[in-house]
N, C-alpha and C positions, 0 to 999 in steps of 0.2 A: 504494500500500500504506500502511496506517496502523494504528496501535494506539491505542485510545482507552479511556477509562474515567471514571467519576465516583466518587462516594463508594462505590458498590458495585462499580465496575469501573474500575481505574486505567489510565493510559497517559501516556507521555512518553518523550522520548529525551534531549535535551540542550538547553542554553541557553547562549548566548555571554555571557560576563561583560561584554563590550563593550557589549552591548545594555542590560544593567542599569546600567552606568556612564553610558551616554548618557542614559538616562531620568533618572538622578539629577541629572546636570549640567544637563539641560534644565529640570527643575523648580526647581532652586535659583536660576537666574538671574532668574526672574520677580519674586521678592521683592526681589532685589538691585537691580533697576532702580529701584524706588520708593525704596529706601534711598539709592541714588546721587543721585537727584533731590533728596532732602531734604538730603544732605550738600553736593553740588557746586553747588547753585543759589543759595546765599546767602540774601538776603532774599526772592528770588523763591521759593525752596523753602519759606520760612516761610509764605508766603501761599498755598501750594498747598492746596486743599481736599481733604478726605478723599474726596469723591466722585471727584475726578480721580485720586487714588491708586488708588481701587478700580477705576476704569475701566482704568487701566494694568495693574493687577494681574490683570485678567480674562484677559490673554494667557497661555495655558498653555505657550508655547514661549519663555520669556525667554532671553537670551543672557548668558553670563558675560563676553563681550567688553565689554558695556556697563559692567560694574563695573570691568573692567580699564582702559577708557578713562577712567572717572572717577578711578581711582587715579593714572593717568598725568597727568591734568589737575591733580590735587591737588598733584603734585610741582612743576608749573609755577606754581601759584597757592597760595602758603602760606596765604593768608587762608581758603581753602576746606578746609584740612586740620584744622580744629579739631574736637574731639570733640563728639558729640551727647549731650545729657543725656536719658537714658531715664527717664521718670517712672513708667511702669507697663508691665507685660507681660501679655498675655492670649493665649489660644489658642481658636480656633473650629474644632472638629472634629465629626465625625459621632457619635462616642461619647465618653463620659468616659475610657474606657480609652485611646483614641487620643490624646486631649489630654494625659493624664498621661504617656504614653510620650514625646511630644515635649517636655513640660516637664522630664522627667528628663535629657535630653541637652543642653538649652540652657544655655549658660554666662552669658548676659546676666542681670543683676539690676537691679531698679528702683533709681532714685536714684544711678546711676553713669553715667559718660560712656563712650561707645563710638564707634569709627569705623565706617565703612562695611565695612571689611574684617572687623571683628569680627562684624557682623550677617550678612555673607555666610558666614562660617565656621559660625555657628549654623544657617543654612539648610542647609548641607551636612551638618551633624551630624544634622539631622532626616531628610534624605534617606537618610543612611547606615543608618538603622534598617531600611530596606527595606520599610516598610509604607505609604509615602505616594506617591501619584501626582503631587500638586501641593502646593507650599508657597509661599504668598504672604505676604510681610511687609507689613502695612498700617500706616501712620503717621497720627497726628492730633496737631496742635499743641495744647498746653494751657498754662496759665499756669505750670505746674510743670515743663514740658519737653515731650518728645515721648512720646505713648502709642503703644506698639508692640504690634500684634496679628498673630499668625501665623494665617493662614487655611489650614486643612489639608483636603486631599481624599485620602481613603484609596484604596489599591489595591482592585480588585474582589475579591469573595469567590470563591475557587477552588472550583468544583463538580466539575471534572474536567479531564483533560489529554489532548490528542490529539497524537500524533506521526505524521508522515507520512514514510515511506521507511525507517524503522528496523526492517526485517523480522527482523533477526537478534537484536535485543534482546528478551529474554523479558519478556512482559507481567507475569509474577509478580514479576520483579525491579523493574520500574517501580512496581508497586503497593506493594512493600515500602519503596521510597525515598520516594514522594510521599504515601502514605496519611496521615501525620500532618498534612499541610497542607490536606486536603480539608475544606470547610466553614468555613474561616477566611479572614481577609484575607490576600491574597498577600503574603508577605514575600520580596522579591527576594534578600535575603541567604541565606535558607534555600533558595530555589530554585537559586541559583548553587552552593551547597554540595551539593545533591542532584545537580545536573548534573555536578559534578566526580566524584561517586561513579559515575554512569553512564559517564562517560568512562573511569574506571579499569576498568570491566568490559570495554570495548572494548580497552583496552591489555592486559589480562590475556589476551585472546583473540588478541592481535596482529592486530587488524583496524583498518584506517583508516576514518575517518568524517568527514564535513563537515556542519556545522550552519548553518541559515539560516532566515530568516523567522519571527520570534517575534511573536505577536499574542494578544490576549485578546478573545474574542467571547462575549458572554452568559455570562461566568463560566468559559468553557472556554479554557484555555491551549493555544494551537496552536503547534507547533514543527515545522519541516521538517528533514529529515536526508537526506543522500545517502551511501549505502554503495557505493563503487566495486565494480562487478561484472565478471565475466569475460565477454567477448564471444566472439570467434573464438579457437579453439585450433588451432594448426598445429604440426606436428612437422617438425624439420629435422635431418638427419643430417650430422655434420661429420667431416672427416678429423682425427684426433688430432694430426697433426704440422703440417699446413698451415692448418687451420681452414677449409678450403674445403668447400662443400656437396657431399655425395656421395650416392649412392643407398644407402639402408639395406636391411638384410636382414630386420629385425624387422617383423612386421606391425603397423600402427598400432593395431589393436584391443588388442594385448597391452601397448602402452604406455599407452593411454588408461585401461585398467582399473586401473592403479596410481595414476592421478591422481584420487583421490577428491575433492579440493578444487579441481581445475582443470577445471571443466565449465561450458559456457555458461550464463549466468544466475546462477551462484553468486557470493556475495560473496567478495571477496579475504580470505584467512584465513591466519594464521600456520602452519596445518597444511600449507601448500604445501611448506615445507622438508622436512617429514616425508615427503611424497609423493615428493620427489626422492630422498631416501635410500632409500625403498622401491623406487623405480624402478631404482636402481643395484644394489640387492641382489637383487631379484626378476627383473628383466628382463635382468640381466647387462650393464648399461651400465658403461663405464669412468668416464665423467663425464656429468653431466646438469645443465643450468642453464636459467633462464627469462629471456626478453627481454620487456619490457613496452612497450606502445604505447597510452597512455591517450588518450581522446577524450571529448568531452562533446556530448550532444544534448539534445533536449527531454525525454528519459526519464531523464536523469541522467548519471553518469560511467561510462564503459565502458572496459574494458582489453582490447585485443587481445593475445593471449599466444602466444609461440612457444617450444616446448620444444626445446632444443638437446641432441642426444644424440651421444655418441661411443661406438661399439660396441667391444667387446673383440675380440681376435683370435678368429677363428671356430673354428680347430682347431689342434692342435699335438701334438708328441711330446716327451717328456722322459725322462730317466733320472737315477739318482743312487743314493746309498747313505747309510747312517748307522747309528745305534744305536737300537734299540727299547727302550722301557721294559719291555715284557713279557719281552724277551730278557735284560735285566739281572737281572730277578728269577729267571729260570731258570738263568742262569750259562752259562759256556762260550762257544763261538762263536755260539750262538743270539742273542747280543746284537747281532750284526752283521746288516745287512739291505741288500740291493740291490734296486732296483725300476726298472721301465720303465713309463711311463704314456702313454696316448693319450686325448685328450679332443676332443669335438666340441660346441661351444657353439651355442646358438640353433638347435637342430635344427628344420628346417622353418619357421624364422622364428617359432617359438612359445615362445621363451625357455626351451626345454628343453635338458638337457645329457646327453650320453652319455659315460661314462668307462669305461676298461678299464685294469686295473693288473695287472702281473706282478711278484710278489715272490719273491725267492730268498734263503733263509737257509741258510748253511753249517752242517753238523752233523758231529759226530764220535761215534764209538762210545765205550763205556766204557773201551776200551783206548787211546783217544786217536787212533785212525786216522780220517782224514777219510772221510766217507761221501757218498753222493749228496745234494746239497742239497735241502732242502724247497722245493717250488715251489707257490705259491699264486696263484690267479687270482681277480680280483674284477672283475665287470662290473656296471654300474648305469646305469639310465636315471632321471633326476631331473626332475620337473616341479615348480617352486617354487610353483605356484598352479594348481590344476585348474579354477579359474573359479567356485567357489562363493562364497557370501557370507561364509563362515567362514575364508577364506584357508587352505584345506587344501592341503598339499603331498603329493606322492606319489613314492615311490621303489620301483622294481622292480629286484631285484638277484639276482645269483648269486655266492656267495662260497665259496671253499674255504680252509680254515685248519687248520693243524696246531699243536697246542700240547702241551707236556710235561705229564705226569701225575705228576711227581716230588713235588708237594705232597701227593698222596694215596697213590701206590703206590711211593714210593721205599723203598729198604731202610732199616731202622732204623739210627740212629746213636746212640752213647752220649750220654746226658743225665744228668750227675751221676756220682758215683763208683760207685753200685750198679746202674747201668742195665745191662740185658742186650740183646744184639742180637736175640734171637729166633731162630726156626728157619727162616731163609731157605734156599731151594734154590740152591746156588752155580751150578748149571747153568741156572737160570731167567734170564729176560730182565733185562739190566742197566739198561735205560732203557725207559720206556713212554710212548707218545704216543697221542693221540686225534686223528683227522682227521675234520673235519666238512665236509660239503658241504651248504650251505643255500641255498635259493632261496625267494623270497617277495615280498610287496608290503607296503609300510609307508606309512601315512597319518599325518600330523602336522598339528596346527592349534593356534593360540592359543585358550585357553579364557577367559582374563581377563588382567588386568594381571599380568605376571610368571609366568603359569601356562601350561603347555603340555600337551596331551594327545596320546598316540600309540597307534595301533592297528596291529598287524602280524599277518599270516597267513603262516606259513612251513612249508616241508617240509624236514626234515633227515634226513640219512643219516650215521651216525657209526660209525667203525671204529677199531680199536686196532692198533698195531704197535710193534715194539721199535726199538732204536737202529740195527739193521741193515735197517730197512724191511721186516722180515718180520712177517707177521700173527701175532698172539698173542692168546689168549683168557683166559690166566691170568697173574697176576703171580708173583714169586719165592716167594710164600707159598702159592701154589695158590688164591688167591682169584679169582673170575671178574671179567673186565673189562667185559663187556657184560651187560645185563640179560636179553636173550633167549638168551644162550648161543651165539648164532651169530656169524658173522663181522662182522655189523653190526646196529645198532639203527636203526629208522626211527620217525619221529614227525611228526605234523602239529600245529603249535602255533598258538594264538591268544593274543596278548599285549596287555594294556592297561597303559599307563604314564602316570602323572601326575607332572609336575615343577613345583615352585615354586622360583623362584630370584629373590630380591629384588635390586633394583638398588642399594640403599643400602650404606653401608660395613659395617654390622653386621647386614644383613638375613639371616634364616635361609635354609637350603636344605633342600628336602624332595623325596625321590623315592620314589614308591610304585608298584610294578608287580605285576601278577597275570598268571600265564601258565597256560594250560590246554592239555595235550596231549590231542588227540582221537583215540580209537581207531577211525579210519575203516575200517581193516582189522584182522582179528584179531591179526595179528602186530605191530601198532603199539602203542607205549607209551601209557599213560593215567596222567596225574598232574596235580596242581595245585601251582604254586609261587608263593609270595608273598615279595617282598623289600621292605624299608623301610630307607631311609637318611636321616638328618637330621644337619645340621651348622650351626654358627653361630660367628661370630667376635665377639669383644669387644675393643674397642680402648681402651686407657688411655694417652693420649699416643702415643708411637711403639711401645709394647709391645702385642702382640696375643696374646690367648688364644683358641685354637680348641678347641671342644668338639664331639664327634661321636659318633654311635651308629648301628649298623646291625644288622639281624637278618633272619632268613628261616626259611621252613618249607616242606617238601615233603610232600604227601599223595598216595599212590599209588605207581606204579612208579617206582623211582629207580635208574638206572644208576649205578655207582660213580663214573664220571667227572663226573656231575652233582651229586655231594655237595658240601657247603660246606666247603672247607679253611679252617682257622683257624691263624693264625700267619704271620709274615713281615713284610716292609716295609710292606705295605698293610693289615695286620691287627694282630697282636700282635708288636711288635718285641722282640727278645731271643730269639725262637724262629726256627728255619728255616721256610721256606715249608711250611705245613701241619703244623708241628711240634707244635701244641697238639692237633690232632685233625681229623677229618673227619666231619661229621654230617648228619643229615636236617634238623636244626634248628641254629640258631646265634644268638649275640648277641655283639657286640663293641662296646666303648666306648673312647674315646680322648680325652685332654686334652693339649694342647701349648701351651707358652708360648714365644713368639718375641720376641727382642730384636734390633734392628738393631745390628750391630757396625760396618759401614760403610754409611751410608745408601744405599738403593736398589741395593745390589750384594752385600752379604755379611751374613748373619744367623746368629745362634746360637739354639739352642732346647733346652729340657728337656721331657720328655714322659713320659706314663704310659699304658699300654694294658692292657686286660684283655679276655678272651674266654672263651667256653664253648660246647660243643656241646649243652648242656642234656641230657646223658646220652642223646643220640640216636645216638651212634656205633655202637652194637651193632645198630641197625636198618638200617644200610647193608649192602648185599649183600657178604658176605665180611668185614665188620667190619675194614676196612683200618686204621683208627686203633687199635683194640684189639690187633690182631695185631702191630702195631709198637710196642706199649707206650706209646702217646701218652697223656698225662694226661687229655685231654678238657676241661680248663680250665686257665687260667694267666694270669699277667700279666707285664709287662715294663716297664722304666723305663730311662732313659738320657738322653744329650744328643747334640747334633749340630750341624752347620753346613750352610748352604746358600748357594750362590753363583749369580748370574745369568751364564749363558754364552751364546754364539751358538746352541747347540742347546737351550737352555731352562734351567730351574733344576736344578742338580745338587745332590743331598743326600748327605751323608756322616754316618752316625750310628753310635754305639756304644751297645748296650743290654745290660742284664742281665735274665735271666729270673728267675722266682721260685725256680728251681733253683740260682741263683747262677752260671749259665754266661753268659759274655759273648759277644757276637756283633757283628760289623761289618755294617752295611747300607749299600748304595750304590744310588742310583737317580736318574733324571731328575726325578721328581716323586713325590708321594705321592697315589695315587688311592684315597683312603679311601672 
């Protein structure tokens, strides 16, 4: 393999500085030999003819060791260490420009005395310009002293460059580096600098390379390169405790597909470490490592590769409990949660996962009596990569979930001195919940750096009930709870979501989703819902400013439980959950300044939130916000603290609404 080019098409890979230095040292010793003979030979040197010097100077491979020997001899023979009077200096080159270049670096001047070491140093200075292949110092005795002539032979003109074996190096990059030297006398200094730049390209790609064999043939600079390449790729499964080889459950094909940079014939690349991380994330490996076995043959350097894999536990069962962030916002015993989980990894040896989860949330009636706990079931089959080129994942799921509608349908509470409670029916339901049973399939794939796209198709059945688990179709104000007016609403939804999440410290976050409910049957809902959320952090020292905004709109059939509630810990603080209103449209903005009180553990913050339903509350079926006297717009401000705990960041905040009413908020985190 080779890359080549001339003035119109470049090529090169790299060049060893040692080769340039060797050429320089070789050329410099030729002239020094003549100088040594003039200096160390005494009267015999004085009688040497210029023709003899020229004959000796014709050798293009002089040795520095000759000069060293002469200097060593001069120390033993003080008589031979006397300076030589230089009567004149001349240069014989192929062009006046090359002569002038050599003249500009030489330190010897006429009518001054110099030693052999001084002359050798000037020869090296001429070589160090990088433009000369050979420099021969010629001497002729005159009555005024010694006439010194430097005979110069320039490097060849570079018409093109050929590199053999550097298949990974882009020809365009080579052209950009070496184009200024085409059509000119080769300057080894510039060549070495250009080669350093090419080596930096390999370093940036974390790729090893070896250079060899530099030659110039008919004006073409030819360089050889060896890029170590992957030979055989084997997979070995290890026991995580003993390190012994065991029989693996994962099919090798599902491991090889994660190793994009570890395939026979490919050059070794720094992306291999990324492939190992992908293997552990996608194929469900506990650990993964690589063992190298390099070898050399007539075709170059080859590396036999062994992938060492430790598989995770195949299946298991677990149980536990804790506090849910959603339950904290709803209050009461619903903050507590107990769960039992079963998982089966690496299903059929295809790196797929089957999970089943049972959640139980205790509940109590408005009178405080314990009721039958809410039981939710979640079953999912997850394939991290369906095998396409876009790295698409797939999740097939069945979820049942119950959530409180207090944010929308709770009884009105006093807000300010002149607020009225409204005309609620005391015999009506005290608490209202919506239970959703959703099944569907979701596909997700990376679109670009930091960007992810999601498509899902779901079927949902939603029903409402009170705190006694009795079905109810109207709230305490007589407003309907379902859009159809029946015991449940059904809908078939198609959703597209785009997520941008930068990896930098102050990179913005953006989420855009569009959902369409398709009326496949006449009794199914039909609506379009759009949601947008954006957030960004700004750091000044240890202080952080977080600015965010979100908004949404629904066109079509809108069940009251799908309206946008405004107010609460994740919206406008200073108001209760849904205390600002519930609308078909909404917009909320937030700004929060965080200052560390104890580094990495305890922070303080001040904040300001504002939100509005954009006067869309009346378009929601039953107008739940207007019936309860909610303002439809408002703002809140306050301060708070947050602390890192084993269960996550816990926030405690106190905020005032624009009505002057203060409220305490507590939560595990803020899901704005």
